[in-house]
PyMOL Python script that loads the backbone (N, CA, C, O; Angstrom):
from pymol import cmd

cmd.read_pdbstr("""\
ATOM      1  N   MET A   1      18.046  12.734   7.667  1.00  0.00           N
ATOM      2  CA  MET A   1      16.707  12.801   8.183  1.00  0.00           C
ATOM      3  C   MET A   1      15.780  13.509   7.195  1.00  0.00           C
ATOM      4  O   MET A   1      14.640  13.093   6.991  1.00  0.00           O
ATOM      5  N   THR A   2      16.283  14.580   6.588  1.00  0.00           N
ATOM      6  CA  THR A   2      15.469  15.333   5.631  1.00  0.00           C
ATOM      7  C   THR A   2      15.123  14.473   4.419  1.00  0.00           C
ATOM      8  O   THR A   2      13.985  14.477   3.950  1.00  0.00           O
ATOM      9  N   THR A   3      16.114  13.735   3.917  1.00  0.00           N
ATOM     10  CA  THR A   3      15.871  12.865   2.766  1.00  0.00           C
ATOM     11  C   THR A   3      14.843  11.801   3.110  1.00  0.00           C
ATOM     12  O   THR A   3      13.930  11.532   2.329  1.00  0.00           O
ATOM     13  N   PHE A   4      14.994  11.193   4.289  1.00  0.00           N
ATOM     14  CA  PHE A   4      14.031  10.174   4.715  1.00  0.00           C
ATOM     15  C   PHE A   4      12.627  10.763   4.771  1.00  0.00           C
ATOM     16  O   PHE A   4      11.688  10.183   4.226  1.00  0.00           O
ATOM     17  N   ALA A   5      12.480  11.902   5.421  1.00  0.00           N
ATOM     18  CA  ALA A   5      11.160  12.520   5.581  1.00  0.00           C
ATOM     19  C   ALA A   5      10.552  12.873   4.230  1.00  0.00           C
ATOM     20  O   ALA A   5       9.362  12.648   4.009  1.00  0.00           O
ATOM     21  N   THR A   6      11.352  13.421   3.329  1.00  0.00           N
ATOM     22  CA  THR A   6      10.859  13.808   2.015  1.00  0.00           C
ATOM     23  C   THR A   6      10.352  12.592   1.234  1.00  0.00           C
ATOM     24  O   THR A   6       9.247  12.611   0.692  1.00  0.00           O
ATOM     25  N   ILE A   7      11.160  11.550   1.184  1.00  0.00           N
ATOM     26  CA  ILE A   7      10.774  10.338   0.444  1.00  0.00           C
ATOM     27  C   ILE A   7       9.586   9.667   1.114  1.00  0.00           C
ATOM     28  O   ILE A   7       8.669   9.210   0.432  1.00  0.00           O
ATOM     29  N   PHE A   8       9.591   9.602   2.431  1.00  0.00           N
ATOM     30  CA  PHE A   8       8.510   8.955   3.170  1.00  0.00           C
ATOM     31  C   PHE A   8       7.173   9.626   2.875  1.00  0.00           C
ATOM     32  O   PHE A   8       6.193   8.949   2.564  1.00  0.00           O
ATOM     33  N   VAL A   9       7.130  10.939   2.971  1.00  0.00           N
ATOM     34  CA  VAL A   9       5.889  11.669   2.733  1.00  0.00           C
ATOM     35  C   VAL A   9       5.488  11.578   1.261  1.00  0.00           C
ATOM     36  O   VAL A   9       4.306  11.433   0.948  1.00  0.00           O
ATOM     37  N   ALA A  10       6.458  11.660   0.362  1.00  0.00           N
ATOM     38  CA  ALA A  10       6.153  11.605  -1.069  1.00  0.00           C
ATOM     39  C   ALA A  10       5.576  10.250  -1.466  1.00  0.00           C
ATOM     40  O   ALA A  10       4.725  10.174  -2.352  1.00  0.00           O
ATOM     41  N   GLU A  11       6.022   9.208  -0.831  1.00  0.00           N
ATOM     42  CA  GLU A  11       5.581   7.861  -1.199  1.00  0.00           C
ATOM     43  C   GLU A  11       4.241   7.471  -0.585  1.00  0.00           C
ATOM     44  O   GLU A  11       3.578   6.562  -1.085  1.00  0.00           O
ATOM     45  N   LEU A  12       3.834   8.142   0.487  1.00  0.00           N
ATOM     46  CA  LEU A  12       2.542   7.805   1.091  1.00  0.00           C
ATOM     47  C   LEU A  12       1.421   8.108   0.110  1.00  0.00           C
ATOM     48  O   LEU A  12       1.306   9.231  -0.382  1.00  0.00           O
ATOM     49  N   GLY A  13       0.613   7.131  -0.169  1.00  0.00           N
ATOM     50  CA  GLY A  13      -0.506   7.333  -1.079  1.00  0.00           C
ATOM     51  C   GLY A  13      -0.132   7.333  -2.544  1.00  0.00           C
ATOM     52  O   GLY A  13      -0.991   7.537  -3.402  1.00  0.00           O
ATOM     53  N   ASP A  14       1.138   7.108  -2.846  1.00  0.00           N
ATOM     54  CA  ASP A  14       1.584   7.019  -4.225  1.00  0.00           C
ATOM     55  C   ASP A  14       0.945   5.783  -4.868  1.00  0.00           C
ATOM     56  O   ASP A  14       0.593   4.831  -4.172  1.00  0.00           O
ATOM     57  N   LYS A  15       0.801   5.803  -6.179  1.00  0.00           N
ATOM     58  CA  LYS A  15       0.187   4.664  -6.868  1.00  0.00           C
ATOM     59  C   LYS A  15       0.932   3.367  -6.595  1.00  0.00           C
ATOM     60  O   LYS A  15       0.314   2.311  -6.458  1.00  0.00           O
ATOM     61  N   THR A  16       2.254   3.439  -6.517  1.00  0.00           N
ATOM     62  CA  THR A  16       3.018   2.216  -6.255  1.00  0.00           C
ATOM     63  C   THR A  16       2.755   1.691  -4.850  1.00  0.00           C
ATOM     64  O   THR A  16       2.741   0.479  -4.637  1.00  0.00           O
ATOM     65  N   GLN A  17       2.546   2.588  -3.890  1.00  0.00           N
ATOM     66  CA  GLN A  17       2.222   2.151  -2.529  1.00  0.00           C
ATOM     67  C   GLN A  17       0.841   1.504  -2.499  1.00  0.00           C
ATOM     68  O   GLN A  17       0.631   0.508  -1.808  1.00  0.00           O
ATOM     69  N   LEU A  18      -0.085   2.068  -3.241  1.00  0.00           N
ATOM     70  CA  LEU A  18      -1.420   1.476  -3.310  1.00  0.00           C
ATOM     71  C   LEU A  18      -1.385   0.114  -3.994  1.00  0.00           C
ATOM     72  O   LEU A  18      -2.113  -0.798  -3.604  1.00  0.00           O
ATOM     73  N   ALA A  19      -0.537  -0.025  -5.014  1.00  0.00           N
ATOM     74  CA  ALA A  19      -0.390  -1.321  -5.675  1.00  0.00           C
ATOM     75  C   ALA A  19       0.213  -2.341  -4.713  1.00  0.00           C
ATOM     76  O   ALA A  19      -0.193  -3.503  -4.696  1.00  0.00           O
ATOM     77  N   GLY A  20       1.179  -1.902  -3.917  1.00  0.00           N
ATOM     78  CA  GLY A  20       1.768  -2.790  -2.910  1.00  0.00           C
ATOM     79  C   GLY A  20       0.751  -3.201  -1.865  1.00  0.00           C
ATOM     80  O   GLY A  20       0.728  -4.353  -1.433  1.00  0.00           O
ATOM     81  N   ALA A  21      -0.087  -2.265  -1.458  1.00  0.00           N
ATOM     82  CA  ALA A  21      -1.137  -2.577  -0.482  1.00  0.00           C
ATOM     83  C   ALA A  21      -2.127  -3.572  -1.074  1.00  0.00           C
ATOM     84  O   ALA A  21      -2.620  -4.458  -0.376  1.00  0.00           O
ATOM     85  N   ASP A  22      -2.413  -3.422  -2.349  1.00  0.00           N
ATOM     86  CA  ASP A  22      -3.313  -4.354  -3.024  1.00  0.00           C
ATOM     87  C   ASP A  22      -2.718  -5.755  -3.035  1.00  0.00           C
ATOM     88  O   ASP A  22      -3.429  -6.741  -2.839  1.00  0.00           O
ATOM     89  N   ARG A  23      -1.415  -5.837  -3.263  1.00  0.00           N
ATOM     90  CA  ARG A  23      -0.724  -7.122  -3.289  1.00  0.00           C
ATOM     91  C   ARG A  23      -0.567  -7.720  -1.891  1.00  0.00           C
ATOM     92  O   ARG A  23      -0.476  -8.938  -1.744  1.00  0.00           O
ATOM     93  N   ALA A  24      -0.537  -6.888  -0.888  1.00  0.00           N
ATOM     94  CA  ALA A  24      -0.289  -7.359   0.481  1.00  0.00           C
ATOM     95  C   ALA A  24      -1.417  -8.229   1.009  1.00  0.00           C
ATOM     96  O   ALA A  24      -1.249  -8.908   2.022  1.00  0.00           O
ATOM     97  N   ASP A  25      -2.553  -8.221   0.346  1.00  0.00           N
ATOM     98  CA  ASP A  25      -3.629  -9.093   0.801  1.00  0.00           C
ATOM     99  C   ASP A  25      -3.408 -10.542   0.371  1.00  0.00           C
ATOM    100  O   ASP A  25      -4.224 -11.420   0.654  1.00  0.00           O
ATOM    101  N   SER A  26      -2.285 -10.774  -0.318  1.00  0.00           N
ATOM    102  CA  SER A  26      -1.950 -12.138  -0.708  1.00  0.00           C
ATOM    103  C   SER A  26      -1.556 -12.940   0.531  1.00  0.00           C
ATOM    104  O   SER A  26      -1.560 -12.417   1.645  1.00  0.00           O
ATOM    105  N   ARG A  27      -1.231 -14.156   0.337  1.00  0.00           N
ATOM    106  CA  ARG A  27      -0.867 -15.032   1.464  1.00  0.00           C
ATOM    107  C   ARG A  27       0.549 -14.779   1.977  1.00  0.00           C
ATOM    108  O   ARG A  27       0.932 -15.311   3.019  1.00  0.00           O
ATOM    109  N   LYS A  28       1.329 -13.974   1.255  1.00  0.00           N
ATOM    110  CA  LYS A  28       2.716 -13.728   1.639  1.00  0.00           C
ATOM    111  C   LYS A  28       3.010 -12.227   1.679  1.00  0.00           C
ATOM    112  O   LYS A  28       3.742 -11.723   0.827  1.00  0.00           O
ATOM    113  N   PRO A  29       2.452 -11.510   2.649  1.00  0.00           N
ATOM    114  CA  PRO A  29       2.662 -10.053   2.684  1.00  0.00           C
ATOM    115  C   PRO A  29       4.118  -9.664   2.899  1.00  0.00           C
ATOM    116  O   PRO A  29       4.533  -8.602   2.436  1.00  0.00           O
ATOM    117  N   TRP A  30       4.905 -10.482   3.583  1.00  0.00           N
ATOM    118  CA  TRP A  30       6.316 -10.139   3.798  1.00  0.00           C
ATOM    119  C   TRP A  30       7.114 -10.211   2.507  1.00  0.00           C
ATOM    120  O   TRP A  30       8.086  -9.476   2.335  1.00  0.00           O
ATOM    121  N   VAL A  31       6.710 -11.088   1.602  1.00  0.00           N
ATOM    122  CA  VAL A  31       7.366 -11.139   0.292  1.00  0.00           C
ATOM    123  C   VAL A  31       7.042  -9.872  -0.496  1.00  0.00           C
ATOM    124  O   VAL A  31       7.909  -9.323  -1.177  1.00  0.00           O
ATOM    125  N   VAL A  32       5.794  -9.408  -0.404  1.00  0.00           N
ATOM    126  CA  VAL A  32       5.399  -8.155  -1.046  1.00  0.00           C
ATOM    127  C   VAL A  32       6.202  -7.001  -0.454  1.00  0.00           C
ATOM    128  O   VAL A  32       6.693  -6.145  -1.189  1.00  0.00           O
ATOM    129  N   PHE A  33       6.337  -6.975   0.865  1.00  0.00           N
ATOM    130  CA  PHE A  33       7.122  -5.932   1.533  1.00  0.00           C
ATOM    131  C   PHE A  33       8.570  -5.956   1.045  1.00  0.00           C
ATOM    132  O   PHE A  33       9.136  -4.910   0.724  1.00  0.00           O
ATOM    133  N   ALA A  34       9.163  -7.131   0.990  1.00  0.00           N
ATOM    134  CA  ALA A  34      10.561  -7.248   0.554  1.00  0.00           C
ATOM    135  C   ALA A  34      10.713  -6.781  -0.898  1.00  0.00           C
ATOM    136  O   ALA A  34      11.660  -6.069  -1.232  1.00  0.00           O
ATOM    137  N   GLY A  35       9.778  -7.187  -1.749  1.00  0.00           N
ATOM    138  CA  GLY A  35       9.854  -6.792  -3.151  1.00  0.00           C
ATOM    139  C   GLY A  35       9.687  -5.296  -3.345  1.00  0.00           C
ATOM    140  O   GLY A  35      10.433  -4.681  -4.107  1.00  0.00           O
ATOM    141  N   SER A  36       8.717  -4.707  -2.662  1.00  0.00           N
ATOM    142  CA  SER A  36       8.503  -3.266  -2.818  1.00  0.00           C
ATOM    143  C   SER A  36       9.650  -2.474  -2.206  1.00  0.00           C
ATOM    144  O   SER A  36      10.023  -1.424  -2.729  1.00  0.00           O
ATOM    145  N   SER A  37      10.210  -2.961  -1.113  1.00  0.00           N
ATOM    146  CA  SER A  37      11.361  -2.281  -0.500  1.00  0.00           C
ATOM    147  C   SER A  37      12.570  -2.324  -1.426  1.00  0.00           C
ATOM    148  O   SER A  37      13.258  -1.319  -1.607  1.00  0.00           O
ATOM    149  N   LEU A  38      12.822  -3.481  -2.003  1.00  0.00           N
ATOM    150  CA  LEU A  38      13.953  -3.627  -2.918  1.00  0.00           C
ATOM    151  C   LEU A  38      13.772  -2.729  -4.143  1.00  0.00           C
ATOM    152  O   LEU A  38      14.735  -2.139  -4.633  1.00  0.00           O
ATOM    153  N   ALA A  39      12.537  -2.630  -4.634  1.00  0.00           N
ATOM    154  CA  ALA A  39      12.274  -1.766  -5.791  1.00  0.00           C
ATOM    155  C   ALA A  39      12.550  -0.306  -5.454  1.00  0.00           C
ATOM    156  O   ALA A  39      13.170   0.403  -6.248  1.00  0.00           O
ATOM    157  N   LEU A  40      12.096   0.158  -4.281  1.00  0.00           N
ATOM    158  CA  LEU A  40      12.321   1.553  -3.890  1.00  0.00           C
ATOM    159  C   LEU A  40      13.809   1.835  -3.696  1.00  0.00           C
ATOM    160  O   LEU A  40      14.306   2.881  -4.115  1.00  0.00           O
ATOM    161  N   VAL A  41      14.512   0.911  -3.067  1.00  0.00           N
ATOM    162  CA  VAL A  41      15.958   1.087  -2.863  1.00  0.00           C
ATOM    163  C   VAL A  41      16.676   1.126  -4.214  1.00  0.00           C
ATOM    164  O   VAL A  41      17.571   1.946  -4.420  1.00  0.00           O
ATOM    165  N   SER A  42      16.286   0.249  -5.124  1.00  0.00           N
ATOM    166  CA  SER A  42      16.942   0.194  -6.439  1.00  0.00           C
ATOM    167  C   SER A  42      16.723   1.476  -7.234  1.00  0.00           C
ATOM    168  O   SER A  42      17.664   2.010  -7.821  1.00  0.00           O
ATOM    169  N   THR A  43      15.486   1.974  -7.256  1.00  0.00           N
ATOM    170  CA  THR A  43      15.236   3.201  -8.005  1.00  0.00           C
ATOM    171  C   THR A  43      15.908   4.405  -7.346  1.00  0.00           C
ATOM    172  O   THR A  43      16.352   5.325  -8.033  1.00  0.00           O
ATOM    173  N   SER A  44      15.982   4.397  -6.026  1.00  0.00           N
ATOM    174  CA  SER A  44      16.693   5.478  -5.337  1.00  0.00           C
ATOM    175  C   SER A  44      18.179   5.438  -5.668  1.00  0.00           C
ATOM    176  O   SER A  44      18.796   6.481  -5.885  1.00  0.00           O
ATOM    177  N   LEU A  45      18.752   4.246  -5.707  1.00  0.00           N
ATOM    178  CA  LEU A  45      20.168   4.095  -6.058  1.00  0.00           C
ATOM    179  C   LEU A  45      20.424   4.620  -7.470  1.00  0.00           C
ATOM    180  O   LEU A  45      21.379   5.361  -7.699  1.00  0.00           O
ATOM    181  N   LEU A  46      19.575   4.236  -8.401  1.00  0.00           N
ATOM    182  CA  LEU A  46      19.744   4.723  -9.773  1.00  0.00           C
ATOM    183  C   LEU A  46      19.635   6.239  -9.841  1.00  0.00           C
ATOM    184  O   LEU A  46      20.404   6.887 -10.553  1.00  0.00           O
ATOM    185  N   GLY A  47      18.690   6.806  -9.109  1.00  0.00           N
ATOM    186  CA  GLY A  47      18.532   8.254  -9.083  1.00  0.00           C
ATOM    187  C   GLY A  47      19.757   8.962  -8.538  1.00  0.00           C
ATOM    188  O   GLY A  47      20.191   9.975  -9.087  1.00  0.00           O
ATOM    189  N   VAL A  48      20.314   8.432  -7.461  1.00  0.00           N
ATOM    190  CA  VAL A  48      21.496   9.047  -6.852  1.00  0.00           C
ATOM    191  C   VAL A  48      22.703   8.941  -7.785  1.00  0.00           C
ATOM    192  O   VAL A  48      23.451   9.905  -7.952  1.00  0.00           O
ATOM    193  N   ILE A  49      22.887   7.776  -8.388  1.00  0.00           N
ATOM    194  CA  ILE A  49      24.019   7.591  -9.304  1.00  0.00           C
ATOM    195  C   ILE A  49      23.880   8.520 -10.509  1.00  0.00           C
ATOM    196  O   ILE A  49      24.850   9.153 -10.927  1.00  0.00           O
ATOM    197  N   PHE A  50      22.662   8.599 -11.066  1.00  0.00           N
ATOM    198  CA  PHE A  50      22.431   9.475 -12.226  1.00  0.00           C
ATOM    199  C   PHE A  50      22.633  10.944 -11.859  1.00  0.00           C
ATOM    200  O   PHE A  50      23.231  11.699 -12.625  1.00  0.00           O
ATOM    201  N   ALA A  51      22.139  11.346 -10.696  1.00  0.00           N
ATOM    202  CA  ALA A  51      22.306  12.734 -10.255  1.00  0.00           C
ATOM    203  C   ALA A  51      23.773  13.057 -10.015  1.00  0.00           C
ATOM    204  O   ALA A  51      24.236  14.146 -10.357  1.00  0.00           O
ATOM    205  N   GLU A  52      24.504  12.117  -9.429  1.00  0.00           N
ATOM    206  CA  GLU A  52      25.929  12.352  -9.186  1.00  0.00           C
ATOM    207  C   GLU A  52      26.666  12.543 -10.522  1.00  0.00           C
ATOM    208  O   GLU A  52      27.540  13.402 -10.643  1.00  0.00           O
ATOM    209  N   PHE A  53      26.304  11.737 -11.508  1.00  0.00           N
ATOM    210  CA  PHE A  53      26.902  11.857 -12.838  1.00  0.00           C
ATOM    211  C   PHE A  53      26.566  13.220 -13.453  1.00  0.00           C
ATOM    212  O   PHE A  53      27.444  13.899 -13.985  1.00  0.00           O
ATOM    213  N   LEU A  54      25.287  13.616 -13.376  1.00  0.00           N
ATOM    214  CA  LEU A  54      24.872  14.892 -13.956  1.00  0.00           C
ATOM    215  C   LEU A  54      25.529  16.086 -13.271  1.00  0.00           C
ATOM    216  O   LEU A  54      25.809  17.099 -13.911  1.00  0.00           O
ATOM    217  N   CYS A  55      25.772  15.963 -11.968  1.00  0.00           N
ATOM    218  CA  CYS A  55      26.385  17.076 -11.227  1.00  0.00           C
ATOM    219  C   CYS A  55      27.801  17.377 -11.709  1.00  0.00           C
ATOM    220  O   CYS A  55      28.335  18.450 -11.429  1.00  0.00           O
ATOM    221  N   ASN A  56      28.405  16.450 -12.424  1.00  0.00           N
ATOM    222  CA  ASN A  56      29.722  16.715 -13.008  1.00  0.00           C
ATOM    223  C   ASN A  56      29.627  17.696 -14.170  1.00  0.00           C
ATOM    224  O   ASN A  56      30.614  18.336 -14.532  1.00  0.00           O
ATOM    225  N   PHE A  57      28.429  17.813 -14.757  1.00  0.00           N
ATOM    226  CA  PHE A  57      28.260  18.636 -15.950  1.00  0.00           C
ATOM    227  C   PHE A  57      27.294  19.800 -15.749  1.00  0.00           C
ATOM    228  O   PHE A  57      27.393  20.818 -16.435  1.00  0.00           O
ATOM    229  N   ILE A  58      26.370  19.651 -14.817  1.00  0.00           N
ATOM    230  CA  ILE A  58      25.326  20.652 -14.605  1.00  0.00           C
ATOM    231  C   ILE A  58      25.311  21.030 -13.125  1.00  0.00           C
ATOM    232  O   ILE A  58      25.448  20.165 -12.260  1.00  0.00           O
ATOM    233  N   SER A  59      25.147  22.300 -12.837  1.00  0.00           N
ATOM    234  CA  SER A  59      25.136  22.731 -11.440  1.00  0.00           C
ATOM    235  C   SER A  59      23.874  22.217 -10.742  1.00  0.00           C
ATOM    236  O   SER A  59      22.811  22.147 -11.360  1.00  0.00           O
ATOM    237  N   PRO A  60      23.983  21.859  -9.466  1.00  0.00           N
ATOM    238  CA  PRO A  60      22.816  21.377  -8.713  1.00  0.00           C
ATOM    239  C   PRO A  60      21.667  22.387  -8.684  1.00  0.00           C
ATOM    240  O   PRO A  60      20.501  21.994  -8.658  1.00  0.00           O
ATOM    241  N   ASP A  61      21.985  23.680  -8.689  1.00  0.00           N
ATOM    242  CA  ASP A  61      20.922  24.699  -8.702  1.00  0.00           C
ATOM    243  C   ASP A  61      20.089  24.613  -9.979  1.00  0.00           C
ATOM    244  O   ASP A  61      18.864  24.724  -9.934  1.00  0.00           O
ATOM    245  N   ILE A  62      20.749  24.418 -11.101  1.00  0.00           N
ATOM    246  CA  ILE A  62      20.035  24.287 -12.374  1.00  0.00           C
ATOM    247  C   ILE A  62      19.206  23.006 -12.362  1.00  0.00           C
ATOM    248  O   ILE A  62      18.068  23.002 -12.834  1.00  0.00           O
ATOM    249  N   MET A  63      19.762  21.927 -11.831  1.00  0.00           N
ATOM    250  CA  MET A  63      19.027  20.660 -11.761  1.00  0.00           C
ATOM    251  C   MET A  63      17.761  20.811 -10.923  1.00  0.00           C
ATOM    252  O   MET A  63      16.713  20.279 -11.289  1.00  0.00           O
ATOM    253  N   LYS A  64      17.846  21.532  -9.799  1.00  0.00           N
ATOM    254  CA  LYS A  64      16.670  21.755  -8.950  1.00  0.00           C
ATOM    255  C   LYS A  64      15.596  22.523  -9.706  1.00  0.00           C
ATOM    256  O   LYS A  64      14.411  22.198  -9.622  1.00  0.00           O
ATOM    257  N   LYS A  65      16.013  23.534 -10.437  1.00  0.00           N
ATOM    258  CA  LYS A  65      15.054  24.346 -11.190  1.00  0.00           C
ATOM    259  C   LYS A  65      14.403  23.543 -12.311  1.00  0.00           C
ATOM    260  O   LYS A  65      13.195  23.642 -12.528  1.00  0.00           O
ATOM    261  N   VAL A  66      15.191  22.756 -13.016  1.00  0.00           N
ATOM    262  CA  VAL A  66      14.643  21.913 -14.087  1.00  0.00           C
ATOM    263  C   VAL A  66      13.672  20.890 -13.500  1.00  0.00           C
ATOM    264  O   VAL A  66      12.605  20.655 -14.067  1.00  0.00           O
ATOM    265  N   ALA A  67      14.031  20.283 -12.373  1.00  0.00           N
ATOM    266  CA  ALA A  67      13.145  19.308 -11.727  1.00  0.00           C
ATOM    267  C   ALA A  67      11.837  19.970 -11.285  1.00  0.00           C
ATOM    268  O   ALA A  67      10.761  19.394 -11.444  1.00  0.00           O
ATOM    269  N   ALA A  68      11.933  21.170 -10.737  1.00  0.00           N
ATOM    270  CA  ALA A  68      10.725  21.885 -10.300  1.00  0.00           C
ATOM    271  C   ALA A  68       9.808  22.173 -11.480  1.00  0.00           C
ATOM    272  O   ALA A  68       8.597  21.975 -11.384  1.00  0.00           O
ATOM    273  N   VAL A  69      10.364  22.635 -12.581  1.00  0.00           N
ATOM    274  CA  VAL A  69       9.563  22.914 -13.773  1.00  0.00           C
ATOM    275  C   VAL A  69       8.943  21.626 -14.307  1.00  0.00           C
ATOM    276  O   VAL A  69       7.777  21.612 -14.701  1.00  0.00           O
ATOM    277  N   ALA A  70       9.719  20.548 -14.320  1.00  0.00           N
ATOM    278  CA  ALA A  70       9.200  19.264 -14.807  1.00  0.00           C
ATOM    279  C   ALA A  70       8.031  18.786 -13.947  1.00  0.00           C
ATOM    280  O   ALA A  70       7.042  18.286 -14.482  1.00  0.00           O
ATOM    281  N   PHE A  71       8.130  18.933 -12.626  1.00  0.00           N
ATOM    282  CA  PHE A  71       7.039  18.516 -11.749  1.00  0.00           C
ATOM    283  C   PHE A  71       5.798  19.368 -11.961  1.00  0.00           C
ATOM    284  O   PHE A  71       4.680  18.855 -11.926  1.00  0.00           O
ATOM    285  N   VAL A  72       5.981  20.653 -12.179  1.00  0.00           N
ATOM    286  CA  VAL A  72       4.831  21.524 -12.440  1.00  0.00           C
ATOM    287  C   VAL A  72       4.158  21.121 -13.748  1.00  0.00           C
ATOM    288  O   VAL A  72       2.932  21.033 -13.818  1.00  0.00           O
ATOM    289  N   ILE A  73       4.953  20.877 -14.773  1.00  0.00           N
ATOM    290  CA  ILE A  73       4.392  20.459 -16.068  1.00  0.00           C
ATOM    291  C   ILE A  73       3.645  19.139 -15.919  1.00  0.00           C
ATOM    292  O   ILE A  73       2.533  18.997 -16.428  1.00  0.00           O
ATOM    293  N   MET A  74       4.246  18.169 -15.223  1.00  0.00           N
ATOM    294  CA  MET A  74       3.566  16.888 -15.018  1.00  0.00           C
ATOM    295  C   MET A  74       2.280  17.073 -14.225  1.00  0.00           C
ATOM    296  O   MET A  74       1.269  16.441 -14.532  1.00  0.00           O
ATOM    297  N   GLY A  75       2.306  17.925 -13.218  1.00  0.00           N
ATOM    298  CA  GLY A  75       1.108  18.191 -12.433  1.00  0.00           C
ATOM    299  C   GLY A  75      -0.014  18.769 -13.274  1.00  0.00           C
ATOM    300  O   GLY A  75      -1.170  18.365 -13.145  1.00  0.00           O
ATOM    301  N   VAL A  76       0.327  19.713 -14.132  1.00  0.00           N
ATOM    302  CA  VAL A  76      -0.678  20.319 -15.011  1.00  0.00           C
ATOM    303  C   VAL A  76      -1.230  19.273 -15.982  1.00  0.00           C
ATOM    304  O   VAL A  76      -2.440  19.203 -16.200  1.00  0.00           O
ATOM    305  N   LEU A  77      -0.353  18.469 -16.558  1.00  0.00           N
ATOM    306  CA  LEU A  77      -0.802  17.422 -17.482  1.00  0.00           C
ATOM    307  C   LEU A  77      -1.698  16.402 -16.780  1.00  0.00           C
ATOM    308  O   LEU A  77      -2.698  15.963 -17.347  1.00  0.00           O
ATOM    309  N   ILE A  78      -1.350  16.030 -15.566  1.00  0.00           N
ATOM    310  CA  ILE A  78      -2.183  15.095 -14.809  1.00  0.00           C
ATOM    311  C   ILE A  78      -3.523  15.737 -14.482  1.00  0.00           C
ATOM    312  O   ILE A  78      -4.566  15.089 -14.575  1.00  0.00           O
ATOM    313  N   TYR A  79      -3.497  17.004 -14.101  1.00  0.00           N
ATOM    314  CA  TYR A  79      -4.733  17.716 -13.763  1.00  0.00           C
ATOM    315  C   TYR A  79      -5.705  17.711 -14.952  1.00  0.00           C
ATOM    316  O   TYR A  79      -6.906  17.499 -14.779  1.00  0.00           O
ATOM    317  N   PHE A  80      -5.184  17.942 -16.134  1.00  0.00           N
ATOM    318  CA  PHE A  80      -6.029  17.979 -17.330  1.00  0.00           C
ATOM    319  C   PHE A  80      -6.152  16.609 -18.000  1.00  0.00           C
ATOM    320  O   PHE A  80      -6.645  16.495 -19.122  1.00  0.00           O
ATOM    321  N   GLU A  81      -5.701  15.585 -17.299  1.00  0.00           N
ATOM    322  CA  GLU A  81      -5.808  14.178 -17.752  1.00  0.00           C
ATOM    323  C   GLU A  81      -5.175  13.951 -19.107  1.00  0.00           C
ATOM    324  O   GLU A  81      -5.729  13.245 -19.949  1.00  0.00           O
ATOM    325  N   LYS A  82      -4.023  14.546 -19.316  1.00  0.00           N
ATOM    326  CA  LYS A  82      -3.258  14.378 -20.552  1.00  0.00           C
ATOM    327  C   LYS A  82      -2.063  13.448 -20.345  1.00  0.00           C
ATOM    328  O   LYS A  82      -1.361  13.104 -21.296  1.00  0.00           O
ATOM    329  N   LEU A  83      -1.843  13.050 -19.113  1.00  0.00           N
ATOM    330  CA  LEU A  83      -0.698  12.179 -18.810  1.00  0.00           C
ATOM    331  C   LEU A  83      -1.185  10.986 -18.042  1.00  0.00           C
ATOM    332  O   LEU A  83      -0.390  10.118 -17.681  1.00  0.00           O
TER     333      LEU A  83
END
""", "prot")
cmd.dss("prot")
cmd.show_as("cartoon", "prot")
cmd.util.cbc("prot")
cmd.orient("prot")
């Protein structure tokens, strides 16, 4: 439930969701839905597989800290329009 809620909230208003909404005005919105759903599932699968692989070498606590720092850096770069 926590994973669902986190991903659901994170994806609302995301650029990819807005792009999907833009495409949904086509004549086949269910095809757009299927394509965007498959894309999200595929990227989530890759993320989980990659994280599982990394957890063999790096502790999950370190991974969380590195991810947090990376998000802060990306946020700052986006704020100053450098990314």
